[in-house]
C-alpha positions in Angstrom: 111.9 96.8 80.6 109.2 99.3 79.8 107.0 100.3 82.7 103.8 99.1 80.9 105.6 95.6 80.6 106.3 95.7 84.3 102.7 96.5 85.2 101.5 93.7 83.0 103.9 91.1 84.2 104.3 91.9 87.9 101.3 93.6 89.5 102.9 93.5 92.9 101.0 96.6 94.0 97.7 94.8 93.9 98.4 92.8 97.0 97.0 94.9 99.8 94.6 92.3 101.3 97.2 89.6 101.2 99.8 91.9 102.7 97.7 92.8 105.7 96.4 89.3 106.0 99.9 88.1 106.5 100.4 90.0 109.7 100.8 87.5 112.5 103.2 85.0 114.1 105.1 82.6 112.1 102.8 80.2 110.1 99.8 82.5 110.2 98.6 84.2 107.1 100.7 82.1 104.7 99.4 80.0 101.9 99.5 76.4 103.2 101.8 74.9 105.8 103.0 71.6 104.3 104.9 72.9 101.3 104.1 72.6 97.6 105.5 70.7 94.7 107.7 72.7 92.4 111.0 73.0 90.6 114.3 73.5 92.5 115.3 77.1 92.5 118.4 78.5 94.3 118.8 82.2 94.8 121.3 84.5 96.6 120.3 87.5 98.7 122.6 90.0 100.3 121.4 92.6 102.8 122.9 96.0 103.4 123.3 95.1 107.1 125.7 93.2 109.2 124.8 89.7 110.6 125.0 90.9 114.2 121.8 92.9 113.7 119.6 89.9 114.3 116.3 91.8 113.5 117.5 93.9 110.6 119.8 91.5 108.7 117.8 88.6 110.3 114.8 89.7 108.3 116.6 88.2 105.3 117.3 85.0 107.1 113.6 84.7 108.1 112.5 85.2 104.5 114.9 82.5 103.4 113.8 80.1 106.1 110.1 80.6 105.5 110.3 80.3 101.7 112.2 77.1 102.1 109.7 75.7 104.6 106.7 76.5 102.4 108.2 74.9 99.3 109.6 71.8 101.0 113.1 73.0 100.4 112.6 73.4 96.6 113.0 77.2 96.6 116.1 78.2 98.6 117.6 81.6 99.3 121.1 81.8 100.7 121.5 85.1 102.6 124.8 87.1 102.9 125.6 90.1 105.0 126.9 93.5 103.8 130.2 93.3 102.0 130.2 89.5 101.6 129.4 89.7 97.8 129.2 93.4 97.2 129.5 96.5 99.4 126.4 97.2 101.5 125.4 100.3 99.4 125.7 98.5 96.1 122.9 95.9 96.6 120.5 97.5 94.1 123.3 97.5 91.5 124.0 93.9 92.1 120.3 93.0 91.8 120.0 94.9 88.5 123.1 93.2 87.1 121.8 89.8 88.2 124.9 89.2 90.5 122.2 88.7 93.1 118.7 87.5 92.5 117.4 89.7 95.4 118.7 92.0 98.1 117.3 93.4 101.3 118.1 97.1 101.5 116.8 100.6 101.9 115.6 102.4 98.8 116.8 105.8 100.0 120.4 104.7 99.7 119.8 105.0 95.9 118.2 108.3 95.5 121.1 109.3 93.3 119.6 107.0 90.7 116.1 108.4 91.2 114.7 110.7 94.0 111.5 108.7 94.1 113.2 105.8 95.6 113.2 107.7 98.9 109.5 106.7 99.2 110.6 103.0 99.4 112.1 103.9 102.8 111.0 107.1 104.4 110.9 110.9 103.8 111.1 113.7 106.4 108.1 114.4 108.5 106.3 111.5 106.8 103.9 108.8 107.7 104.3 106.4 110.6 105.1 102.7 109.8 101.5 101.6 110.0 100.4 104.6 107.9 103.1 103.9 105.4 102.0 100.2 105.0 98.5 101.5 104.3 99.7 104.0 101.7 101.8 101.3 100.0 99.0 98.8 99.6 95.8 100.9 99.7 97.0 104.3 98.5 98.8 103.3 95.3 102.3 103.9 96.7 103.8 100.5 95.9 102.6 100.6 92.4 104.3 103.9 91.8 107.5 102.9 93.5 107.7 99.8 91.3 107.1 101.8 88.2 110.4 103.6 89.1 112.2 100.3 89.9 111.1 98.7 86.7 113.4 101.0 84.8 116.2 99.3 86.7 114.9 95.8 86.1 113.8 95.4 89.7 110.6 94.8 91.6 110.4 95.8 95.3 108.4 93.9 97.9 108.1 95.6 101.3 109.9 93.1 103.6 110.9 94.6 106.9 110.6 97.7 109.0 112.3 99.2 112.1 109.4 101.4 113.1 110.1 105.0 113.7 113.7 105.7 114.2 115.6 107.8 116.8 117.4 111.0 115.9 121.0 109.9 116.2 124.1 109.9 118.4 126.5 112.8 118.9 129.8 113.0 120.6 129.0 116.4 122.2 125.6 117.9 123.1 123.7 119.7 120.3 121.5 122.1 122.0 120.7 124.5 119.2 120.8 124.9 115.4 124.1 126.8 115.7 125.6 123.8 117.6 124.3 121.4 115.0 126.0 123.4 112.1 129.5 122.1 111.4 128.8 118.5 112.7 130.1 115.7 110.5 127.3 113.1 110.5 126.5 109.8 108.9 122.9 110.1 107.6 121.6 108.8 104.3 118.6 109.6 102.1 116.6 113.0 101.9 117.3 113.3 105.6 120.9 113.8 104.7 120.1 116.4 102.2 118.1 118.4 104.9 120.9 118.0 107.4 123.3 119.4 104.8 121.1 122.5 104.4 121.2 122.9 108.2 125.0 123.1 107.9 125.9 119.6 108.6 128.7 117.8 106.7 127.0 114.6 105.6 128.4 111.1 104.8 126.6 108.1 103.6 128.2 104.9 105.1 127.1 101.3 105.1 126.7 99.5 108.4 130.2 98.0 108.6 131.9 101.4 108.2 129.9 103.3 110.8 131.6 102.2 114.1 135.1 102.6 112.8 134.4 106.0 111.3 132.9 107.2 114.6 135.7 105.6 116.7 138.5 107.3 114.8 136.8 110.7 114.7 136.1 110.8 111.0 132.5 111.7 111.9 131.0 113.4 115.0 127.6 112.0 114.8 125.7 109.1 113.4 122.1 108.2 112.6 121.4 104.5 112.6 118.1 102.9 113.7 116.8 102.8 117.3 117.8 101.6 120.8 117.9 97.9 120.1 120.0 98.0 116.9 122.1 100.9 118.1 123.0 99.1 121.3 124.2 96.1 119.2 126.3 98.4 117.1 127.9 99.6 120.4 127.6 103.3 119.3 127.1 104.2 123.0 130.8 103.4 123.6 131.8 106.4 121.8 129.0 108.9 121.6 126.8 109.5 124.8 124.3 112.0 123.5 121.2 110.4 122.0 118.5 112.5 120.3 114.9 112.1 119.3 112.8 112.2 117.2 114.1 110.8 114.0 112.1 113.3 112.1 113.5 112.1 108.7 112.4 108.5 109.4 109.2 108.4 111.3 108.1 105.2 109.7 110.6 103.0 107.7 110.1 100.4 105.0 112.9 98.1 104.0 112.4 96.4 100.6 113.3 93.1 99.1 114.6 94.2 95.7 114.2 91.3 93.3 115.6 91.1 89.8 112.5 91.4 87.6 113.5 88.7 85.0 114.3 86.2 87.9 110.9 87.1 89.5 108.9 86.5 86.4 110.7 83.2 85.8 109.5 81.9 89.1 106.4 79.7 89.1 103.3 81.7 90.3 103.0 79.8 93.4 106.7 80.7 94.3 106.0 84.4 93.5 103.0 84.4 95.9 104.9 82.6 98.7 107.7 85.1 98.4 105.3 88.1 98.6 103.4 86.6 101.5 106.5 85.7 103.4 107.9 89.3 102.9 104.6 90.8 104.2 104.5 88.4 107.1 108.2 89.4 108.0 107.3 93.0 107.8 104.6 92.7 110.4 106.7 90.4 112.5 109.5 93.0 112.7 107.1 95.8 113.4 105.9 93.9 116.5 109.4 92.7 117.4 110.9 96.3 117.5 108.0 97.6 119.6 108.9 94.7 122.1 112.7 95.2 122.3 113.3 99.0 121.9 111.9 100.1 125.4 114.2 97.7 127.3 117.2 98.6 125.1 116.7 102.3 125.8 116.5 101.7 129.5 119.7 99.8 129.4 121.5 102.5 127.4 120.6 105.1 130.1 120.9 102.9 133.2 124.1 100.9 132.3 125.9 103.0 129.9 125.3 106.6 130.9 123.6 107.7 127.7 121.9 111.1 127.9 118.6 111.0 125.9 117.3 114.4 124.8 114.8 115.9 122.4 116.0 118.1 119.5 115.8 121.8 120.2 112.9 123.6 118.9 114.9 125.7 116.5 116.4 122.6 115.0 113.0 121.0 114.5 111.5 124.2 113.0 114.5 124.6 110.6 114.2 121.0 109.6 110.5 121.3 108.9 111.1 124.4 106.8 113.9 123.0 104.8 112.2 119.6 104.3 109.1 121.1 102.8 111.2 123.5 100.6 113.5 120.6 99.3 110.6 118.2 98.7 108.8 121.0 96.7 112.0 121.5 94.7 112.2 117.8 93.9 108.6 117.8 92.8 109.2 120.7 90.4 112.3 119.0 88.9 110.9 115.5 88.6 107.5 114.4 87.4 107.6 111.0 88.9 108.6 112.4 92.3 105.8 115.0 92.1 103.2 112.4 91.4 104.4 110.2 94.3 104.7 113.2 96.7 101.2 114.4 95.8 99.7 111.0 96.4 101.8 110.7 99.6 100.9 114.0 101.1 97.3 113.7 100.3 97.2 110.3 102.1 99.3 111.7 105.0 97.0 114.7 105.5 94.0 112.4 105.8 95.8 110.0 108.2 97.0 112.9 110.4 93.5 114.5 110.5 92.1 111.2 111.8 95.1 110.5 114.2 94.8 114.0 115.7 91.2 113.4 116.6 91.6 109.8 117.8 95.0 108.4 118.5 96.7 111.6 119.6 93.8 112.5 121.9 93.8 109.1 123.5 97.6 109.1 124.1 97.7 112.6 125.5 95.0 111.7 128.0 96.1 108.3 129.1 100.0 108.5 129.1 100.3 111.2 132.0 98.0 108.9 134.0 100.3 105.9 133.8 103.2 105.5 136.2 106.2 105.3 133.8 109.6 104.5 135.2 
């Protein structure tokens, strides 16, 4: 599939207004509530996540339920967890091959295919979730991402988020850059590349493999998501040292990767319903994680003896330096990546300039004046 054919047949990037209009509780922002007439279509979706993760994997369930409700059951999507059809890190391959019509996964799992797919999830020291959503729909980001995916017969629709993530679990305290070096850590994406430059031995493991690897000592540390999902993964049972910030994933996008031929074969009304439900689910998860993470973090500290600490300054400075150097190297090597990175950084600089003068000033003033437990 040529990129120009993709842009002609599936202009998913031009849905900014509909995307943000879909933000709201179930039923709000969707096109109609009583369903529509249409042909019967049955799809299979697999996520890269385990079913016990009710918000993360559950995003796929929510998409399937909402699509069925809005089409009077004519368009159904059966959802499977990681490993039920293909391994969790092979979802993209299965969608390209047509084994799955769609898959809920993180684009940065597949940067070996194209480094630009990192922008479909997160890059180090990047935008927040809210800012990322703006870049995707109003900064041209989604169009560029889907130009890359088109070469693999895929279209990506932003479908979920975890918000900004935490900085990972360590068996032993990591108080300096020298103590970080030599750790064996599960961390994917460009964040993993940067950790490797900081002396970490990096592994990329799918969700079902993480706890067993940590339990048997195959890894010393693991980056997963944030307090709520990490608690459900029971990582605190083995590692008690929890760090922040997750500088490699300050704002996360999880895409619904859809086989392009299957997408183009859908009636236009089904395409629009699928897009709208994905955007709605994205906004729902952004709100849900903000609601559940604070209480989960409190439980981890109070009930499980977890020690929560910031990364040391020398770790942050080294990560910043190596991240900028590596992203510049990728830009020099790959024209697609360079175009995306230039767009992203220009948008990020504008966002940060505004946030520094408004959001940051407000937070720095008000938070110290609030009694926080």
